[in-house]
C-alpha positions in Angstrom: 173.3 50.2 -43.1 172.0 48.8 -46.3 170.9 45.6 -44.6 168.9 47.7 -42.1 167.3 49.7 -44.9 166.3 46.5 -46.6 164.9 45.1 -43.4 162.8 48.3 -42.9 161.5 47.9 -46.4 160.4 44.3 -45.7 158.7 45.4 -42.5 156.8 48.2 -44.3 155.5 45.7 -46.9 154.5 43.3 -44.2 152.6 46.1 -42.6 150.8 46.8 -45.8 152.7 50.0 -46.9 154.0 48.9 -50.3 155.0 52.4 -51.4 157.2 53.0 -48.5 158.5 49.5 -48.6 159.5 49.8 -52.2 161.3 53.1 -51.5 163.4 51.5 -48.8 164.2 48.5 -50.9 165.3 50.5 -53.9 167.6 52.5 -51.7 169.1 49.3 -50.3 169.5 47.6 -53.6 171.6 50.5 -55.0 174.3 49.6 -52.4 177.2 47.3 -53.1 177.3 46.1 -49.5 174.5 43.4 -50.1 175.6 39.8 -50.8 174.1 38.3 -54.0 171.8 36.1 -51.9 170.4 39.0 -49.9 170.1 41.1 -53.1 168.0 38.4 -54.7 165.7 38.3 -51.7 165.4 42.1 -51.9 164.2 41.9 -55.5 161.7 39.2 -54.6 160.2 41.5 -51.9 160.2 44.4 -54.4 158.2 42.3 -56.8 155.4 42.1 -54.2 154.9 45.9 -54.0 153.0 45.9 -57.4 150.5 43.6 -59.0 151.8 44.5 -62.5 153.0 41.3 -64.2 155.8 43.1 -66.1 157.1 44.6 -62.9 157.2 41.2 -61.2 158.9 39.6 -64.2 161.6 42.3 -64.2 162.2 41.9 -60.4 162.4 38.1 -60.7 164.9 38.4 -63.5 167.0 40.8 -61.4 166.9 38.3 -58.5 168.1 35.5 -60.8 170.8 37.7 -62.2 172.0 38.4 -58.6 171.8 34.8 -57.4 171.3 32.2 -60.2 170.8 29.5 -57.6 167.8 31.2 -56.0 165.1 28.5 -56.4 162.3 30.8 -55.3 163.1 33.3 -58.0 163.2 30.5 -60.6 159.9 29.2 -59.5 158.2 32.6 -59.6 159.6 33.5 -63.0 158.5 30.2 -64.4 155.0 30.9 -63.2 155.0 34.3 -64.9 156.3 32.8 -68.2 153.8 30.0 -68.1 150.9 32.5 -67.7 152.1 34.1 -71.0 151.8 30.9 -73.0 149.4 30.8 -76.0 145.7 29.9 -75.4 144.9 26.2 -74.7 144.1 24.3 -78.0 140.4 23.8 -78.6 140.8 20.1 -78.4 141.2 20.3 -74.7 138.3 20.9 -72.3 137.3 24.6 -72.2 138.2 26.8 -69.3 140.9 24.4 -68.0 144.3 26.2 -67.8 147.3 24.0 -68.6 148.8 24.7 -65.2 145.7 24.0 -63.1 146.3 21.0 -60.8 143.6 18.4 -60.9 141.3 18.0 -58.0 142.1 14.8 -56.2 139.5 12.2 -55.3 138.7 12.8 -51.7 136.0 10.2 -51.2 138.4 8.1 -49.2 138.8 10.5 -46.3 137.7 9.4 -42.9 133.9 9.9 -42.6 134.1 12.5 -39.8 132.8 16.1 -40.0 135.9 17.1 -38.0 138.3 16.2 -40.8 136.7 17.1 -44.1 139.3 17.8 -46.7 138.9 20.6 -49.2 140.4 20.6 -52.7 143.9 21.9 -52.7 144.6 25.5 -53.4 145.6 26.6 -56.9 148.9 27.8 -55.5 151.7 25.6 -54.3 154.8 26.4 -52.1 157.9 26.6 -54.2 159.8 23.3 -54.5 157.0 21.4 -52.9 156.9 17.8 -54.1 153.4 16.3 -53.7 154.5 12.8 -54.9 154.1 9.9 -52.5 157.1 8.7 -50.5 159.7 6.8 -52.5 159.6 3.7 -50.2 157.3 0.8 -51.1 153.9 0.7 -49.3 153.8 -1.7 -46.4 150.9 -3.1 -44.5 149.8 -0.8 -41.6 151.1 -1.8 -38.2 147.8 -0.7 -36.7 144.1 -1.1 -37.6 141.4 0.8 -35.8 139.1 -1.5 -33.9 135.7 -1.9 -35.5 136.4 0.0 -38.7 138.4 -0.3 -41.9 141.7 1.5 -42.5 141.6 3.8 -45.6 145.0 5.4 -46.5 145.0 9.1 -47.0 147.0 10.5 -50.0 145.6 13.9 -50.8 147.9 16.9 -51.4 148.2 18.7 -48.0 150.0 21.8 -49.3 147.0 24.1 -48.9 147.0 23.5 -45.2 150.7 24.1 -44.6 152.1 27.6 -44.2 155.4 29.3 -43.7 156.0 31.3 -40.5 157.9 34.5 -41.2 159.4 37.0 -38.8 160.4 34.7 -35.9 163.6 35.2 -34.0 165.1 31.9 -35.3 164.3 32.3 -39.0 161.7 30.9 -41.3 159.5 28.1 -39.8 156.6 26.0 -40.8 153.1 25.7 -39.4 149.9 23.9 -40.3 146.2 24.3 -39.6 145.0 22.1 -36.8 141.4 23.2 -36.7 139.1 24.1 -39.6 138.5 27.6 -38.1 142.1 28.8 -38.6 144.2 27.7 -35.6 147.8 27.0 -36.7 150.3 24.9 -34.9 154.1 25.5 -34.9 156.9 25.3 -32.4 157.7 27.7 -29.6 161.2 27.9 -30.9 159.9 29.3 -34.2 157.8 32.1 -32.6 160.1 32.8 -29.6 158.8 35.7 -27.5 157.0 37.4 -30.4 153.2 38.1 -30.2 152.5 38.6 -33.9 154.2 37.6 -37.1 153.4 36.8 -40.7 152.4 33.5 -42.2 152.8 32.8 -45.9 149.9 30.8 -47.3 151.2 30.9 -50.8 154.3 32.4 -52.5 154.0 36.2 -52.2 150.8 36.1 -50.1 151.2 36.7 -46.5 148.7 37.4 -43.7 149.1 38.5 -40.1 149.0 35.9 -37.4 148.8 36.3 -33.6 150.3 34.0 -31.1 147.5 33.1 -28.7 149.0 30.3 -26.6 152.3 28.5 -26.1 153.4 25.5 -24.2 157.1 25.7 -23.8 157.3 22.3 -22.0 156.5 20.6 -25.3 157.8 23.2 -27.7 154.3 24.1 -29.1 152.8 27.4 -30.1 149.3 28.1 -31.4 148.6 31.0 -33.8 145.3 32.6 -34.8 144.6 34.1 -38.3 141.6 35.7 -39.9 141.2 32.9 -42.5 139.4 29.7 -42.0 140.4 26.8 -44.3 137.3 24.8 -43.4 139.4 21.7 -43.0 142.2 20.1 -41.1 144.7 17.4 -42.1 143.4 13.9 -41.3 145.3 12.5 -38.4 146.7 9.2 -37.3 143.9 7.0 -36.0 146.1 5.4 -33.4 147.8 6.9 -30.4 151.2 5.3 -31.1 153.5 4.5 -33.9 155.5 1.2 -34.2 159.3 1.3 -34.5 160.6 1.9 -38.0 157.3 3.3 -39.3 158.2 5.4 -42.4 157.8 9.1 -41.9 157.9 12.2 -44.1 158.4 15.8 -42.9 157.0 18.5 -45.2 158.6 21.9 -44.5 156.9 24.8 -46.2 158.6 25.5 -49.6 161.0 22.6 -49.0 161.5 19.2 -50.6 160.0 16.4 -48.4 162.5 14.7 -46.0 162.0 11.0 -45.6 162.9 9.1 -42.4 161.3 6.7 -39.9 160.5 6.3 -36.2 163.7 5.5 -34.5 163.8 2.6 -32.1 165.1 3.6 -28.7 165.7 2.0 -25.3 164.9 5.1 -23.4 161.6 5.4 -21.7 160.0 8.4 -23.5 156.7 10.1 -22.8 154.2 8.9 -25.4 153.9 12.4 -27.0 157.5 12.4 -28.2 158.3 10.5 -31.5 162.0 9.8 -32.0 162.9 10.0 -35.7 165.9 9.2 -37.9 165.9 12.8 -39.2 169.2 14.4 -38.4 168.7 17.5 -40.5 165.9 20.1 -40.8 165.5 22.8 -43.4 164.0 25.5 -41.2 163.4 26.4 -37.6 160.9 23.6 -37.1 157.1 23.1 -37.2 156.9 20.9 -40.3 154.0 18.4 -40.2 155.0 14.7 -40.2 153.1 12.1 -42.1 153.2 8.3 -42.0 153.4 5.9 -45.0 149.6 6.3 -45.5 149.9 10.2 -45.5 148.1 10.5 -42.2 149.4 13.4 -40.0 151.3 11.9 -37.0 153.0 14.9 -35.5 155.2 18.0 -35.9 159.0 18.3 -36.2 160.7 20.2 -33.4 164.3 21.2 -32.7 164.5 18.8 -29.7 167.3 16.3 -30.3 168.6 13.2 -28.7 171.6 13.8 -26.5 173.8 11.1 -27.9 172.7 10.9 -31.5 171.6 14.3 -32.8 168.4 13.0 -34.3 165.3 15.2 -34.0 162.1 14.5 -32.2 158.5 15.1 -33.4 155.6 16.0 -31.2 152.7 13.6 -31.5 149.5 15.1 -33.0 147.5 13.7 -30.1 149.3 16.0 -27.7 149.0 19.0 -30.1 145.2 18.4 -30.4 145.0 18.1 -26.6 146.7 21.4 -25.9 144.7 23.1 -28.7 141.6 21.9 -26.8 143.0 23.3 -23.6 143.3 26.7 -25.2 139.8 26.5 -26.6 138.4 25.5 -23.2 140.2 28.5 -21.7 138.3 30.8 -24.1 135.1 29.7 -22.5 136.0 31.1 -19.1 137.0 34.5 -17.9 139.0 36.8 -20.3 142.7 35.9 -20.8 145.6 37.6 -22.5 148.6 35.9 -24.0 151.8 36.2 -22.0 154.8 36.0 -24.4 157.2 35.2 -21.5 155.7 31.9 -20.3 153.1 31.2 -23.0 150.1 31.1 -20.7 146.7 32.7 -21.1 147.0 35.2 -18.2 143.7 35.9 -16.4 145.3 38.8 -14.6 146.3 40.4 -17.8 142.9 39.6 -19.3 141.4 41.6 -16.4 143.6 44.6 -17.2 146.2 44.2 -14.4 149.9 44.7 -14.6 151.6 41.3 -14.2 151.2 37.7 -15.4 150.1 35.6 -12.4 152.1 32.6 -13.6 155.6 34.1 -14.3 155.3 37.6 -12.8 156.3 39.3 -16.1 154.9 42.8 -16.8 152.2 42.5 -19.4 152.7 44.2 -22.7 149.9 46.7 -22.1 151.5 47.8 -18.8 155.0 48.3 -20.1 154.7 52.1 -20.5 152.3 52.9 -17.7 152.9 53.7 -14.0 152.3 50.6 -11.9 151.0 50.7 -8.4 149.4 48.2 -5.9 145.8 47.3 -6.7 143.9 45.5 -3.9 141.4 44.0 -6.4 144.3 42.3 -8.2 145.3 40.2 -5.2 142.9 37.4 -6.1 144.9 36.7 -9.3 148.3 36.7 -7.5 147.4 34.4 -4.7 147.8 37.0 -2.0 144.2 36.7 -0.9 141.7 33.9 -1.3 144.3 31.2 -2.4 146.1 28.8 -0.1 149.0 26.5 -0.9 147.7 22.9 -0.6 151.1 21.7 0.8 151.9 24.2 3.5 148.7 26.2 4.0 150.5 29.5 3.3 148.8 32.4 1.6 152.1 34.0 0.8 151.3 33.8 -2.9 152.7 32.1 -6.0 155.4 33.1 -8.4 156.9 31.1 -11.3 154.3 28.4 -10.6 155.7 27.8 -7.1 154.5 28.6 -3.6 156.6 31.5 -2.3 156.9 29.8 1.1 157.5 26.1 0.5 158.4 26.1 -3.2 155.9 23.4 -4.2 153.9 23.4 -7.4 150.7 25.4 -7.3 148.1 22.9 -6.1 145.7 25.4 -4.6 142.2 25.5 -3.2 139.9 28.4 -2.7 139.1 29.4 0.9 
């Protein structure tokens, strides 16, 4: 019961009701049923119910007392204590706090308005290590034709987020467009339609799943914030074997690996890696030795080795463009069952025309035949290109011959 009470408190805080959330958390924290690890997490959430620095410090101290190995509590308490240091000596430049990260030189970024990097945020995910990979730099195995190759090495932390509230635990995401579209994996979001993303320790905002592509384990989320930038991406469509890679999970230490040579004929959008362990449910951006974004870690593994695959950034950008193109047409609504943008649901009807699932808005209403909806379900006006039947389509297959939905309008 105490775990459920703690969960209700977290949900209340995520919904913006700090008073009710704090009440539930205090009730749960009085119980002896909680493990030390869970108790520490409860105190970390309790700290977020007030802006008072003394309250936060007390909660972080309680979290450490419950679980001395909680790295998040250590990092937050350290930040609180650093903020209480004496004023900066006059010999230093004025108005420059000791803990303010320096702004990196960004003149070396690709000269493209699509990828203009902003200065990193003042906050950093806990345990994030912005230092370059430990391996020695090597000459690039690719050079864009007709232009120079300028390595990218700016701190990407301000464009990487934590995805909270998914069915498989904490995941990672990152901004793929300057206007706030976030990429993560379908495994991270599951069948949820909205969850929280953490853009800094203790700062969470609501995000809505707007499109998913289960065939490549990709999900796209929309938020109300626009970072104004996206991570500079790999200028070539492929990586060479043994290219050094680094995966940056939110709030995690970087994991170093490489592209794994394989004799299997793989689609070009899959990157085999030598990473056999992930720190979260997936979605971490992957960078090459020059700190260009090359893809995103997924939970897809090789059958005979257990190594994980990354999804190439080119495919992520292509599917993001597919979603944005869909926005230009008739209204669509996200179907959490198959991940598509349902036109039938966008028009207010009861079922997704791709998978047949009842739409969220129709779950609690009486459903009945609507002749005007037949256009969306292939009963009228749509003919199977293979057998000529107008029986309709379900699960992306013709109900008569079972072929894929290559259709034409009568």
